[in-house]
N, C-alpha and C positions, 0 to 999 in steps of 0.2 A: 504494499500500500503505499509506503513512504516514497517510492520512486514516482508515483503518480500524484502525490499531494504536493501543493505549492508550499515553498518555504515561506515563513513569515517572521516578522520581528515584533517583540514586545517591549515598549519603552516603560519602565517602571516595575519593580519587582516587589510590590507590596501584595496584599491579599489578592486583589483582583488581577494584577499582572502574573503573579506566580501560578494562580489556578488556571488563568487562561492559557499561559505557556504550557503547563502540564497536561491540560485537557487536549490542546491541539497536538502535543507531542504523542499522547495516547492514540490520537487518530491517525498518526503516521507523519506528521508534519516536522520538517526541521525547524527549530525555533531558536532564534537569536534574541537573547534577553539582554537588555541594557539598563544600566541604573548608575546614577552619579555616585552612589554611596560605595566606595571602594571596599569597604570592610564587608558589607553585605555580599558583594559579588565574590570576594575571596571565600566566604563561608559557603556560598552556593557551589562554587567550583570544587569545593571539598565534600560536597554532599551534606552539608549542614544547612537545614532549612531553618530560617530564623523566625518563623511564625508557627503557632500550633494550629493545624487544621486537619481533622481526621482524614487519613488516607493520603494526604499530599506528599509527605516525605517519601512514602512508598512508591507513589506514582512517579516522582521525579527520579527516583532510584531506578525504576523500570525502564524509563525513557532517557536515561542519561546520556546515551549515545546520540540522541537527537536534540539534546538541549545544550546551548552554548551561552555562556555568561561573559559579559565584557562591561567596562565603563566607557567604551568607545562606540560611536555610531558607525564607524566606517565599515566593519565587516557586515552589519545589519543592512546597511544600504546596498552593499555589494551584492548580498544573497537574497534580499527579499524586497519586493515591491510594495506589500502591505505592511504598514507600520502601526501596530496597535498600541495606542496611547493609554496607559493606565497609571498615570501619575496622581498624586494627591491633590484634591481641591478643597482644603479644609475652609471652615467658615471664617470670615473676618469679624472684627468686632461689631461691624455694621449688620451682620448676618448674611451678606453677600459671599458667594463663593470666591476663593482666592485662586485665581487662575494664572499666577506667576509661574507655576511649573509647566502649565500648557504653554504659555507664552514662550518660555525657554525652549521647548521642544520645537515649536514652530520656527523660532529663529535660528536653531541649529540645522535646519533642513536646507540642503543644496538646491539649486535650480534643477529641475527634472521634470520630464513629461511621462514617465512611467512609474511614479511612486504615488502612494496614497497614504493619508493619515486617516486611521480608523479609530474614532474616539470611544474608548471604554469607560474612561473616567466620567463621573457624573458631573454635568455642567449645566449651567443656566440655559434656558431657551434663548437663542440668539447667538450662542457661542460659535456655532458653525458659521454664521455669517461674518462674525468678527474674525475668525480664524482665515476665512477666504479673503477678507480685506487685507489681512496682514500678509498673506502670501502674495496677493497681487501687488502690494506696495513694495515688496521686496524682490520683485521680479521672479516670483515662483508661481506664476499663473498656470503652469503645466501640472502642478500638484493636485491630485484629486482629494476629495474629503467625503468620509463616510461617518454617520453617527450609528453606533451599534452599542447601545447601552447594555450593561451587565445587570443580571437578576439573580445574584448569587447570595445565598444566605450563609453567613459564617456558621460553621459547625456542619454544614452539608454542601459546601461550596462546590467541591469537585463533582459530587453527584448531581448538583443542579446543573453544572456545565455540561455534562454528558447526557442528561435527560432533562433538557429545558422545557418549561411550560410554553415558551415561544422564543423565537428569534426576532428582534426587531432591527431592521436596516433602513436607515434614512440616507437618502442620496440624491443626486441630481439625474440619475438615470444612465450613468456612464459605466465604463468598464470596471471601475472600483467596486461599485455596488454590486454588480453581477459577480465578481470574483469573491466578495465576502459571502454572498448567498451560496455560492458553490462550496466554500470552506465548511459551511454549517449543514450542507445537504445530508451527509451521512447520519446526522442526529435525527433526521426525520420529525423535526418539530414544527409546529404551526408557524407560518412566516407572516410577519407584518412588513410589507415593503411600502414605504412611505417617504415623505419629504424629511429634511434634516430637522426642522423645527418641531414637527410632530413627533419625531423619534425622541428628541431631548425631552419634550413634555411628557411623553409616555412614562419614562422612568421617574420623574419627579412626581407625577400624579399618582402612579402606583404606590409609591412609598408613602406619600401623603395620605392616601386612602387607607392603607393598612395601619399607619399610626393613629388615624382617626378612629379606626375600629377598636384599637387597643385603649384609647382614652375613653371611648364610649363605654366599653364593658367595665372599665375601672369606676367610671361614674355610676354605673348601674350597681357595682359592687358596694360603693359607698352608701348608696340608698338602701341596699339590702341590709346592711349593717344596722340601719336606723329602723327598718320595718320588720325585721326578723325573718326576711326571706333569705334563701341560700343561693348565691350567685352561680354556683356550679349547676344546680338545677335549672336555674334561669337560662343560663348559656346553653344547656343541653336542649332545652325547648325551643329557644331560638334557632340553634344551629341546624335543627331538623327541617327548617324552611330553606328549601333550595335557593331562594333568592338572597338568604343571608349567609348560610354555611357555617361551618364549625371553627374554619381557620381564624386565628387571631382573636378569638373570644375567650381568652384565657387571662383573668384579671391577675394583677400583680402590683408591684411597686414602681411601675413605670418602664417605659422603653429607653434603651440606650444604644450604644455602639456608634459604628462609623457612618451609618447611613440615615436612619430615621431622624434623629435630632438635626442633622446637618440638612437633609433634603427637605424637611418640613420647613425650617427656617428660610432656606434658599428659595422655596417656592413662594413662601409669604412675602419675602423681601422682593422677589422678582415682581409679584403682583403689585406690591406698593410702588416699586420703581415705575411701574407701567401706569400708575394712577388709579389702582383698584385696591381697596381695602379688604383682604381675605379674612374676614371675621371668624369663619370656622376654624382656620389654622391657629389663630391667635388663642382660641379656646383650648384647642388640642395641646398646644405647648404649655399653656397654664395648668391644665389638669395633670399633664405629666410631671411638672414641677411639684405641684402640690402632693401627688401621690407618694412621692419618696418621703416627704416630711410627715405624712400621716403615720408612718411607723414610729416616729418620735413620740407623738401623741399617744399611741398604743402603749409604749413603753412607760410613759409618764402616768397613764391611767392606773397602771398596776404597781408602779415603783414609786411614784411621787417624784421628788427631786432625783436627778440623775447624778448629781454630784457624788463622786467617790464610788459610784456603781461601776461594775465590770459588765460589759456587754460584748458577747462573743458573735461575730458576723461569720456565718458559714457560707462561703462563696464570695468571690470578688469580681470576677469577669462579668460583663454585662448580660451574658447568656452562657449556658453550658456548651461544652465542646469548642471553646475557644479561649485564647488567652488574652483577648482584646479587652482593654480597660477604658477605651474611649466612651465617654459619657456614661460610665457604669454607674448604677444606683449606689454602689458601695462607696463611691467617692463622696457623694452628699451625705450619706449616712454617717460615715466616719467623721467628716468634718462637723457635722450638727452634734453628734455625740460628744465629740471632744469640746466644742464650744459650751456644751451644757454640763462640762465637768466630768463626764464619764471616761472610764478607761476602756479602750477598744483592743480586743484581741481578735484575730482574724485568721482564717484558714481558707485556701483555695487549692484544689489539687493540680492546677496547671498555670494559673495567672499570677503566682506570688512574685516572680521575678519583674513582671510588668507592673504589678501593684507597688512595689517597692519604689519604683521610680516616681510615683505620683502620691503616695500616702506617707505622711510623715507622723511620727508620734504613735503609730500603730504597733502593737506587738504581734508579730507573725508567728503562728503555730505550724507544726508540721503534720498535724492530724486534727480531724474534728474533735477527738476525744481531748487532746491537749488544749484545743481552743476553748472548749466549754468547761474545763476544769476549774471550779471556783467562781465561775461566772454567775451574775445575778439574773441575767436574761440571755437568751439565745434568739438571734434573728437569722433565719434562713433567707438569703439574699439571691443566691443563684441555684437553679435547679439541677445541680449536679445529681446523677442517679445514685451516687453513694449516700446521699443525705436521706433519700427515701428508704434506705435500708439500714439506718442507724438503730442500734440497740438502745432504746430510750429507757428501759429498766436499768441497764448499766449505766447510762449516762447520768440518771437521777442520783446515783451514789457519789458523783464527783462534783456536781454543781452546787453553788451556794444558794441559788434562787430557784424558782419553779415556773418561770415564764418562757414560753416559746412563741415568737411571733413568725408565722410562716408566710414570708412575703411572696412565695410563688405558688402556694396552695399545693405544694408537691409532697408534703409528708402525711402519714396517716394521723389525723387528728385524734381519733379514738385510741390509737396505741400511745400517742403522747399523753393523753389525759389519764389512761390507765396506769402510766408510770408515775402519776402523781404531779404532773405539770399542768398548768393553765395554758391552754391553747388558743391562740388568736390567729385566725387566717385572715384572708382578704375577701370580705363579703360573705363569709360563712355564717350559717345559722348557729347560734350559740348551742353547744352541746349540753345535753342534760346531765 
């Protein structure tokens, strides 16, 4: 297959870039990966994958003969005509996307009439037109441009690449769009072939809708707590309606990660810059921020003042099966707890190294048992499978207090209560 597959280049070796490179290599493409981070490239050349993503290291090892890593663009330009751009576009203080890395890529391109930039990075609507103007102004009019947004979920990103819900290709109808469509053809996924601006909006709109769904069910959970209803039963009944579905009807302490917070803010800001006030997204963002802080209120309800109390956080990553700490709820919780005078002890099976870069004054434990030992309260922050299998009877012999706040509704409340703890879920009906 590899002799028939077109070689490609991937610029940027973060989550999206590495998964894209590994996925295409699995399909038989030769892939030239380029990044300005020399240390990261050196690690990748030695088979050391710098991020945690299930199956990714194994995939890269399997396809090592088809993956090439460099800090220079020269080989990539020589070998590939399709240059997938997967650089970071973090939010600025204003909420707009920082496109400086994208601009740097564009400025590094030589004059060519047989290359194309294929945008994988999440960018605002209008970026394609902006890139087109930059290329034209720099005498690079021969360069083609394609928008091909990614829809990868951290924790299942490689699987999502190889079995996508859809492939979106936005282009002007030239050879580059056809070539990208051909690349994805073996995946046999539904294809949305559209214009560049619509492709850009599809990604932002999809993430904003999913974030809205999360904030909605969190609001329902909060009302359930006031009325005695159980949000899990409510979500089950809602989800059976095919117009609603079960996905993203899981209440918790708010969304985080590299996509939802950034993309919701970016779309809200894009709308504002265009003269439209996106009121719904303003509420989505507010609900998400308040949801994290409701955990503090639950702790105070049972413990009173948090001064001098020890609170154990189980899980730090923004979700299970990743080490990503970007906009993780644990960052807000730890900061608020410390501000209220509490001592914070934390455990995460994967994300500790990343967490240490962002969390200060937190005591890190090497196991869940060590984290809860002597704690006045336990907060389950990330839905790691091992937390649903904890021996609560055993843990009860080591803790100082008897409060468990299940921020993801992922542990057995009955088992927790049977062990002598007070159980607080999110939107759960009080246990008798």
